[in-house]
Structures are given as structure tokens and as C-alpha cells.
Biotite code that builds the C-alpha atoms (Angstrom):
import biotite.structure as struc

atoms = struc.array([
    struc.Atom([-32.532, 24.233, -9.019], chain_id="A", res_id=1, res_name="MET", atom_name="CA", element="C"),
    struc.Atom([-33.089, 23.379, -5.437], chain_id="A", res_id=2, res_name="THR", atom_name="CA", element="C"),
    struc.Atom([-36.044, 21.259, -3.992], chain_id="A", res_id=3, res_name="PHE", atom_name="CA", element="C"),
    struc.Atom([-36.145, 21.571, -0.080], chain_id="A", res_id=4, res_name="PRO", atom_name="CA", element="C"),
    struc.Atom([-38.677, 18.874, 0.283], chain_id="A", res_id=5, res_name="HIS", atom_name="CA", element="C"),
    struc.Atom([-36.390, 15.959, -0.598], chain_id="A", res_id=6, res_name="PHE", atom_name="CA", element="C"),
    struc.Atom([-32.746, 14.732, -0.453], chain_id="A", res_id=7, res_name="SER", atom_name="CA", element="C"),
    struc.Atom([-31.312, 12.835, -3.518], chain_id="A", res_id=8, res_name="SER", atom_name="CA", element="C"),
    struc.Atom([-28.226, 11.801, -5.230], chain_id="A", res_id=9, res_name="ALA", atom_name="CA", element="C"),
    struc.Atom([-27.458, 9.914, -8.317], chain_id="A", res_id=10, res_name="ALA", atom_name="CA", element="C"),
    struc.Atom([-25.078, 6.835, -8.022], chain_id="A", res_id=11, res_name="GLY", atom_name="CA", element="C"),
    struc.Atom([-24.272, 3.667, -9.609], chain_id="A", res_id=12, res_name="GLN", atom_name="CA", element="C"),
    struc.Atom([-24.927, -0.006, -8.813], chain_id="A", res_id=13, res_name="GLY", atom_name="CA", element="C"),
    struc.Atom([-21.957, -2.296, -8.107], chain_id="A", res_id=14, res_name="GLY", atom_name="CA", element="C"),
    struc.Atom([-21.573, -5.941, -7.250], chain_id="A", res_id=15, res_name="ARG", atom_name="CA", element="C"),
    struc.Atom([-24.585, -8.036, -6.313], chain_id="A", res_id=16, res_name="VAL", atom_name="CA", element="C"),
    struc.Atom([-24.069, -10.257, -3.354], chain_id="A", res_id=17, res_name="VAL", atom_name="CA", element="C"),
    struc.Atom([-26.179, -13.404, -2.923], chain_id="A", res_id=18, res_name="ALA", atom_name="CA", element="C"),
    struc.Atom([-26.208, -15.225, 0.394], chain_id="A", res_id=19, res_name="ALA", atom_name="CA", element="C"),
    struc.Atom([-28.173, -17.853, 2.342], chain_id="A", res_id=20, res_name="ARG", atom_name="CA", element="C"),
    struc.Atom([-28.536, -17.136, 5.938], chain_id="A", res_id=21, res_name="ILE", atom_name="CA", element="C"),
    struc.Atom([-28.815, -20.339, 8.007], chain_id="A", res_id=22, res_name="HIS", atom_name="CA", element="C"),
    struc.Atom([-31.361, -21.308, 10.801], chain_id="A", res_id=23, res_name="PRO", atom_name="CA", element="C"),
    struc.Atom([-31.490, -19.867, 14.142], chain_id="A", res_id=24, res_name="ASN", atom_name="CA", element="C"),
    struc.Atom([-29.699, -16.569, 13.171], chain_id="A", res_id=25, res_name="ARG", atom_name="CA", element="C"),
    struc.Atom([-30.512, -12.942, 14.025], chain_id="A", res_id=26, res_name="ASP", atom_name="CA", element="C"),
    struc.Atom([-31.667, -11.421, 10.700], chain_id="A", res_id=27, res_name="VAL", atom_name="CA", element="C"),
    struc.Atom([-30.185, -7.892, 11.004], chain_id="A", res_id=28, res_name="LEU", atom_name="CA", element="C"),
    struc.Atom([-26.925, -9.260, 12.496], chain_id="A", res_id=29, res_name="GLN", atom_name="CA", element="C"),
    struc.Atom([-26.512, -11.701, 9.712], chain_id="A", res_id=30, res_name="SER", atom_name="CA", element="C"),
    struc.Atom([-27.352, -9.148, 6.987], chain_id="A", res_id=31, res_name="ILE", atom_name="CA", element="C"),
    struc.Atom([-24.720, -6.856, 8.641], chain_id="A", res_id=32, res_name="GLU", atom_name="CA", element="C"),
    struc.Atom([-22.158, -9.769, 8.580], chain_id="A", res_id=33, res_name="GLU", atom_name="CA", element="C"),
    struc.Atom([-22.749, -10.582, 4.953], chain_id="A", res_id=34, res_name="VAL", atom_name="CA", element="C"),
    struc.Atom([-22.192, -6.981, 4.013], chain_id="A", res_id=35, res_name="CYS", atom_name="CA", element="C"),
    struc.Atom([-19.044, -6.654, 6.065], chain_id="A", res_id=36, res_name="ILE", atom_name="CA", element="C"),
    struc.Atom([-17.602, -9.886, 4.585], chain_id="A", res_id=37, res_name="ALA", atom_name="CA", element="C"),
    struc.Atom([-17.928, -8.644, 1.142], chain_id="A", res_id=38, res_name="HIS", atom_name="CA", element="C"),
    struc.Atom([-16.827, -4.963, 1.963], chain_id="A", res_id=39, res_name="GLY", atom_name="CA", element="C"),
    struc.Atom([-20.419, -3.289, 1.177], chain_id="A", res_id=40, res_name="ILE", atom_name="CA", element="C"),
    struc.Atom([-20.662, -0.186, 3.219], chain_id="A", res_id=41, res_name="ALA", atom_name="CA", element="C"),
    struc.Atom([-23.538, 1.451, 1.167], chain_id="A", res_id=42, res_name="CYS", atom_name="CA", element="C"),
    struc.Atom([-26.142, -0.704, -0.549], chain_id="A", res_id=43, res_name="GLY", atom_name="CA", element="C"),
    struc.Atom([-29.684, -1.787, -1.188], chain_id="A", res_id=44, res_name="GLN", atom_name="CA", element="C"),
    struc.Atom([-31.286, -4.991, 0.102], chain_id="A", res_id=45, res_name="ILE", atom_name="CA", element="C"),
    struc.Atom([-33.214, -5.877, -3.010], chain_id="A", res_id=46, res_name="THR", atom_name="CA", element="C"),
    struc.Atom([-34.635, -9.236, -2.342], chain_id="A", res_id=47, res_name="THR", atom_name="CA", element="C"),
    struc.Atom([-35.208, -11.438, 0.675], chain_id="A", res_id=48, res_name="THR", atom_name="CA", element="C"),
    struc.Atom([-37.371, -14.605, 1.082], chain_id="A", res_id=49, res_name="ILE", atom_name="CA", element="C"),
    struc.Atom([-37.391, -17.395, 3.480], chain_id="A", res_id=50, res_name="GLY", atom_name="CA", element="C"),
    struc.Atom([-38.810, -18.424, 6.827], chain_id="A", res_id=51, res_name="SER", atom_name="CA", element="C"),
    struc.Atom([-38.712, -16.874, 10.450], chain_id="A", res_id=52, res_name="LEU", atom_name="CA", element="C"),
    struc.Atom([-39.315, -18.487, 13.763], chain_id="A", res_id=53, res_name="LYS", atom_name="CA", element="C"),
    struc.Atom([-39.515, -15.141, 15.637], chain_id="A", res_id=54, res_name="ARG", atom_name="CA", element="C"),
    struc.Atom([-40.225, -11.755, 14.467], chain_id="A", res_id=55, res_name="VAL", atom_name="CA", element="C"),
    struc.Atom([-39.765, -8.383, 16.141], chain_id="A", res_id=56, res_name="ALA", atom_name="CA", element="C"),
    struc.Atom([-40.938, -5.326, 14.277], chain_id="A", res_id=57, res_name="LEU", atom_name="CA", element="C"),
    struc.Atom([-42.542, -1.989, 14.453], chain_id="A", res_id=58, res_name="HIS", atom_name="CA", element="C"),
    struc.Atom([-44.999, -0.393, 12.287], chain_id="A", res_id=59, res_name="TYR", atom_name="CA", element="C"),
    struc.Atom([-46.500, 3.188, 11.816], chain_id="A", res_id=60, res_name="VAL", atom_name="CA", element="C"),
    struc.Atom([-49.647, 3.284, 13.874], chain_id="A", res_id=61, res_name="SER", atom_name="CA", element="C"),
    struc.Atom([-50.432, 6.793, 14.706], chain_id="A", res_id=62, res_name="ARG", atom_name="CA", element="C"),
    struc.Atom([-50.534, 10.113, 12.978], chain_id="A", res_id=63, res_name="LEU", atom_name="CA", element="C"),
    struc.Atom([-49.293, 12.144, 15.942], chain_id="A", res_id=64, res_name="GLU", atom_name="CA", element="C"),
    struc.Atom([-46.370, 10.956, 18.029], chain_id="A", res_id=65, res_name="PRO", atom_name="CA", element="C"),
    struc.Atom([-46.820, 9.455, 21.406], chain_id="A", res_id=66, res_name="ASP", atom_name="CA", element="C"),
    struc.Atom([-44.166, 10.993, 23.895], chain_id="A", res_id=67, res_name="PRO", atom_name="CA", element="C"),
    struc.Atom([-42.999, 7.545, 24.830], chain_id="A", res_id=68, res_name="LYS", atom_name="CA", element="C"),
    struc.Atom([-43.700, 5.563, 21.576], chain_id="A", res_id=69, res_name="LEU", atom_name="CA", element="C"),
    struc.Atom([-43.450, 8.092, 18.737], chain_id="A", res_id=70, res_name="GLY", atom_name="CA", element="C"),
    struc.Atom([-45.324, 7.155, 15.645], chain_id="A", res_id=71, res_name="TYR", atom_name="CA", element="C"),
    struc.Atom([-44.953, 3.376, 15.965], chain_id="A", res_id=72, res_name="THR", atom_name="CA", element="C"),
    struc.Atom([-46.170, 0.219, 17.704], chain_id="A", res_id=73, res_name="THR", atom_name="CA", element="C"),
    struc.Atom([-43.772, -2.680, 18.471], chain_id="A", res_id=74, res_name="GLN", atom_name="CA", element="C"),
    struc.Atom([-44.832, -6.312, 17.717], chain_id="A", res_id=75, res_name="LEU", atom_name="CA", element="C"),
    struc.Atom([-43.116, -9.422, 18.945], chain_id="A", res_id=76, res_name="ILE", atom_name="CA", element="C"),
    struc.Atom([-44.406, -12.780, 17.797], chain_id="A", res_id=77, res_name="MET", atom_name="CA", element="C"),
    struc.Atom([-43.222, -16.453, 17.868], chain_id="A", res_id=78, res_name="GLU", atom_name="CA", element="C"),
    struc.Atom([-43.758, -18.295, 14.518], chain_id="A", res_id=79, res_name="GLY", atom_name="CA", element="C"),
    struc.Atom([-43.409, -19.964, 12.191], chain_id="A", res_id=80, res_name="PRO", atom_name="CA", element="C"),
    struc.Atom([-43.722, -17.349, 9.569], chain_id="A", res_id=81, res_name="PHE", atom_name="CA", element="C"),
    struc.Atom([-43.058, -17.194, 5.778], chain_id="A", res_id=82, res_name="SER", atom_name="CA", element="C"),
    struc.Atom([-40.949, -14.135, 4.785], chain_id="A", res_id=83, res_name="LEU", atom_name="CA", element="C"),
    struc.Atom([-42.743, -13.211, 1.627], chain_id="A", res_id=84, res_name="LEU", atom_name="CA", element="C"),
    struc.Atom([-40.448, -10.271, 0.722], chain_id="A", res_id=85, res_name="THR", atom_name="CA", element="C"),
    struc.Atom([-38.118, -7.844, 2.336], chain_id="A", res_id=86, res_name="GLY", atom_name="CA", element="C"),
    struc.Atom([-35.970, -4.893, 1.192], chain_id="A", res_id=87, res_name="GLN", atom_name="CA", element="C"),
    struc.Atom([-33.931, -2.169, 2.746], chain_id="A", res_id=88, res_name="GLY", atom_name="CA", element="C"),
    struc.Atom([-30.690, 0.010, 2.979], chain_id="A", res_id=89, res_name="LEU", atom_name="CA", element="C"),
    struc.Atom([-27.235, -0.746, 4.053], chain_id="A", res_id=90, res_name="VAL", atom_name="CA", element="C"),
    struc.Atom([-25.178, 2.319, 5.321], chain_id="A", res_id=91, res_name="SER", atom_name="CA", element="C"),
    struc.Atom([-22.298, 2.986, 7.893], chain_id="A", res_id=92, res_name="PRO", atom_name="CA", element="C"),
    struc.Atom([-23.397, 3.024, 11.460], chain_id="A", res_id=93, res_name="ALA", atom_name="CA", element="C"),
    struc.Atom([-21.888, 5.526, 13.869], chain_id="A", res_id=94, res_name="GLU", atom_name="CA", element="C"),
    struc.Atom([-20.033, 2.930, 15.648], chain_id="A", res_id=95, res_name="GLU", atom_name="CA", element="C"),
    struc.Atom([-16.884, 2.390, 13.578], chain_id="A", res_id=96, res_name="PRO", atom_name="CA", element="C"),
    struc.Atom([-16.815, -0.970, 11.911], chain_id="A", res_id=97, res_name="GLY", atom_name="CA", element="C"),
    struc.Atom([-20.529, -1.420, 12.116], chain_id="A", res_id=98, res_name="ARG", atom_name="CA", element="C"),
    struc.Atom([-23.235, -1.111, 9.535], chain_id="A", res_id=99, res_name="LEU", atom_name="CA", element="C"),
    struc.Atom([-26.707, 0.207, 9.871], chain_id="A", res_id=100, res_name="ASN", atom_name="CA", element="C"),
    struc.Atom([-29.395, -2.315, 8.343], chain_id="A", res_id=101, res_name="ILE", atom_name="CA", element="C"),
    struc.Atom([-32.726, -0.535, 7.650], chain_id="A", res_id=102, res_name="HIS", atom_name="CA", element="C"),
    struc.Atom([-34.820, -3.439, 6.678], chain_id="A", res_id=103, res_name="TYR", atom_name="CA", element="C"),
    struc.Atom([-38.635, -3.826, 6.189], chain_id="A", res_id=104, res_name="HIS", atom_name="CA", element="C"),
    struc.Atom([-40.458, -7.000, 5.480], chain_id="A", res_id=105, res_name="ALA", atom_name="CA", element="C"),
    struc.Atom([-43.725, -8.589, 4.764], chain_id="A", res_id=106, res_name="VAL", atom_name="CA", element="C"),
    struc.Atom([-44.486, -11.806, 6.493], chain_id="A", res_id=107, res_name="ILE", atom_name="CA", element="C"),
    struc.Atom([-47.430, -14.298, 6.583], chain_id="A", res_id=108, res_name="SER", atom_name="CA", element="C"),
    struc.Atom([-48.266, -16.216, 9.706], chain_id="A", res_id=109, res_name="GLY", atom_name="CA", element="C"),
    struc.Atom([-50.970, -18.695, 10.963], chain_id="A", res_id=110, res_name="GLU", atom_name="CA", element="C"),
    struc.Atom([-54.222, -18.574, 8.996], chain_id="A", res_id=111, res_name="SER", atom_name="CA", element="C"),
    struc.Atom([-52.223, -16.547, 6.395], chain_id="A", res_id=112, res_name="ASP", atom_name="CA", element="C"),
    struc.Atom([-52.480, -13.238, 8.358], chain_id="A", res_id=113, res_name="VAL", atom_name="CA", element="C"),
    struc.Atom([-50.125, -10.702, 6.697], chain_id="A", res_id=114, res_name="ILE", atom_name="CA", element="C"),
    struc.Atom([-47.904, -8.621, 8.808], chain_id="A", res_id=115, res_name="TYR", atom_name="CA", element="C"),
    struc.Atom([-45.349, -6.017, 7.789], chain_id="A", res_id=116, res_name="GLY", atom_name="CA", element="C"),
    struc.Atom([-43.061, -3.335, 9.030], chain_id="A", res_id=117, res_name="GLY", atom_name="CA", element="C"),
    struc.Atom([-39.528, -2.395, 10.252], chain_id="A", res_id=118, res_name="HIS", atom_name="CA", element="C"),
    struc.Atom([-37.515, -5.395, 11.381], chain_id="A", res_id=119, res_name="ILE", atom_name="CA", element="C"),
    struc.Atom([-35.752, -5.126, 14.758], chain_id="A", res_id=120, res_name="GLU", atom_name="CA", element="C"),
    struc.Atom([-33.076, -7.187, 16.466], chain_id="A", res_id=121, res_name="PRO", atom_name="CA", element="C"),
    struc.Atom([-34.329, -10.507, 17.714], chain_id="A", res_id=122, res_name="GLY", atom_name="CA", element="C"),
    struc.Atom([-35.940, -11.416, 14.476], chain_id="A", res_id=123, res_name="THR", atom_name="CA", element="C"),
    struc.Atom([-34.655, -14.981, 13.906], chain_id="A", res_id=124, res_name="ILE", atom_name="CA", element="C"),
    struc.Atom([-34.550, -17.163, 10.956], chain_id="A", res_id=125, res_name="THR", atom_name="CA", element="C"),
    struc.Atom([-36.404, -20.520, 10.855], chain_id="A", res_id=126, res_name="LEU", atom_name="CA", element="C"),
    struc.Atom([-35.045, -22.661, 7.971], chain_id="A", res_id=127, res_name="THR", atom_name="CA", element="C"),
    struc.Atom([-33.432, -20.042, 5.679], chain_id="A", res_id=128, res_name="THR", atom_name="CA", element="C"),
    struc.Atom([-33.314, -16.410, 4.490], chain_id="A", res_id=129, res_name="LEU", atom_name="CA", element="C"),
    struc.Atom([-32.177, -15.978, 0.899], chain_id="A", res_id=130, res_name="ASP", atom_name="CA", element="C"),
    struc.Atom([-30.607, -12.572, 0.503], chain_id="A", res_id=131, res_name="LEU", atom_name="CA", element="C"),
    struc.Atom([-29.530, -10.415, -2.381], chain_id="A", res_id=132, res_name="PHE", atom_name="CA", element="C"),
    struc.Atom([-27.808, -6.983, -1.736], chain_id="A", res_id=133, res_name="VAL", atom_name="CA", element="C"),
    struc.Atom([-26.698, -4.643, -4.442], chain_id="A", res_id=134, res_name="THR", atom_name="CA", element="C"),
    struc.Atom([-23.646, -2.308, -3.659], chain_id="A", res_id=135, res_name="GLU", atom_name="CA", element="C"),
    struc.Atom([-24.175, 1.289, -4.412], chain_id="A", res_id=136, res_name="VAL", atom_name="CA", element="C"),
    struc.Atom([-21.373, 3.879, -5.289], chain_id="A", res_id=137, res_name="HIS", atom_name="CA", element="C"),
    struc.Atom([-21.416, 7.578, -5.383], chain_id="A", res_id=138, res_name="GLY", atom_name="CA", element="C"),
    struc.Atom([-24.248, 7.911, -2.878], chain_id="A", res_id=139, res_name="VAL", atom_name="CA", element="C"),
    struc.Atom([-24.196, 8.298, 0.982], chain_id="A", res_id=140, res_name="GLU", atom_name="CA", element="C"),
    struc.Atom([-26.978, 6.864, 3.046], chain_id="A", res_id=141, res_name="ILE", atom_name="CA", element="C"),
    struc.Atom([-27.205, 8.475, 6.458], chain_id="A", res_id=142, res_name="VAL", atom_name="CA", element="C"),
    struc.Atom([-29.640, 7.542, 9.129], chain_id="A", res_id=143, res_name="ARG", atom_name="CA", element="C"),
    struc.Atom([-30.259, 10.014, 11.842], chain_id="A", res_id=144, res_name="GLY", atom_name="CA", element="C"),
    struc.Atom([-32.738, 11.945, 13.887], chain_id="A", res_id=145, res_name="ARG", atom_name="CA", element="C"),
    struc.Atom([-34.900, 14.333, 12.019], chain_id="A", res_id=146, res_name="ASP", atom_name="CA", element="C"),
    struc.Atom([-35.288, 17.768, 13.710], chain_id="A", res_id=147, res_name="PRO", atom_name="CA", element="C"),
    struc.Atom([-38.735, 18.156, 12.239], chain_id="A", res_id=148, res_name="GLU", atom_name="CA", element="C"),
    struc.Atom([-40.316, 14.828, 13.243], chain_id="A", res_id=149, res_name="THR", atom_name="CA", element="C"),
    struc.Atom([-38.094, 13.645, 16.070], chain_id="A", res_id=150, res_name="GLY", atom_name="CA", element="C"),
    struc.Atom([-37.755, 10.168, 14.413], chain_id="A", res_id=151, res_name="VAL", atom_name="CA", element="C"),
    struc.Atom([-34.751, 8.549, 12.852], chain_id="A", res_id=152, res_name="ILE", atom_name="CA", element="C"),
    struc.Atom([-34.972, 8.940, 8.949], chain_id="A", res_id=153, res_name="VAL", atom_name="CA", element="C"),
    struc.Atom([-32.814, 8.382, 5.967], chain_id="A", res_id=154, res_name="THR", atom_name="CA", element="C"),
    struc.Atom([-31.026, 11.272, 4.195], chain_id="A", res_id=155, res_name="THR", atom_name="CA", element="C"),
    struc.Atom([-29.558, 10.578, 0.821], chain_id="A", res_id=156, res_name="ILE", atom_name="CA", element="C"),
    struc.Atom([-26.638, 12.700, -0.538], chain_id="A", res_id=157, res_name="GLN", atom_name="CA", element="C"),
    struc.Atom([-23.820, 12.558, -3.096], chain_id="A", res_id=158, res_name="THR", atom_name="CA", element="C"),
    struc.Atom([-20.841, 10.752, -1.570], chain_id="A", res_id=159, res_name="ALA", atom_name="CA", element="C"),
    struc.Atom([-17.878, 12.969, -0.618], chain_id="A", res_id=160, res_name="ALA", atom_name="CA", element="C"),
])
């Protein structure tokens, strides 16, 4: 049976890697380095908590794409912030030896204002970021431009 409105694959969970990312580190770069150090090319970021001194993110802000901005708005803020939760996907990048870290987070700032969205490079840890990544086998996670929407999306397929 074929379902053209989604892509999917069944896989198995592997090792769970736990790490603490130290202060003043770029979050995405550090998550990539942890995964590379442990040989994880495909996985799920299941848990992150901690604190951030700077946040760069974008969030969905329009129903129709802007020709220059697409569907999102970028937000860059200086902290401090509490990282309440974060999760995402780890997949091979187009550049050999690199990984794509697709990571979303919810943070709280001054006066307990809550922010959330897709984390971008330039998001920096304050005191710590505690991270758990679960390795995934039998599934390929591919990030690429969707021909229908024009934005970068995730496609899931059975590993070759």
C-alpha cells in the first residue's frame, strides 16, 4: 500500500550517548562534534536542558512564503536563557565528514517569556547543555529542498 502524503521507514534504536556541553560553545557545532566523536551519523536528539547566553533561531511566522524570508522570521537575542527542552535529528550533511543537526528548542528568558523555534548557528551555551542522542539504525534521514514548498525539509526512508 502506498501513501503519497508522507515518507516513513521502520528502524531500530541503538546506543544512547549522553554528554555535557561546556560554557561558551556553539550548540549546533558541539552537538555535531559529540555525534562525530561517537560515530553517530543518523540519530535523534531526545533530550537537552541547560542554559544559553545567546540564542539564534527562526520560527514559522507566515502562511504564505515571503520571496526573501520564506515562511520564517529570524530572532537573535542575548541572554541569559533557560533551555527548557530541545529535540531534533542528526543526519549526514552534503559535505563529507559533516553532520546536519536539525534542532528545535524551547527557552525561557527574562520575566519568564517563552520562545521556541529552529536553532541556528550562533546559539551559545551559558553554563551547560546536557544532551542525550539515540543512534538510529535502518533509517535514512535526508534534509533537502522540497519542490512543493521550496523550503528545506526532512525525508525519511529505509536505509540502503
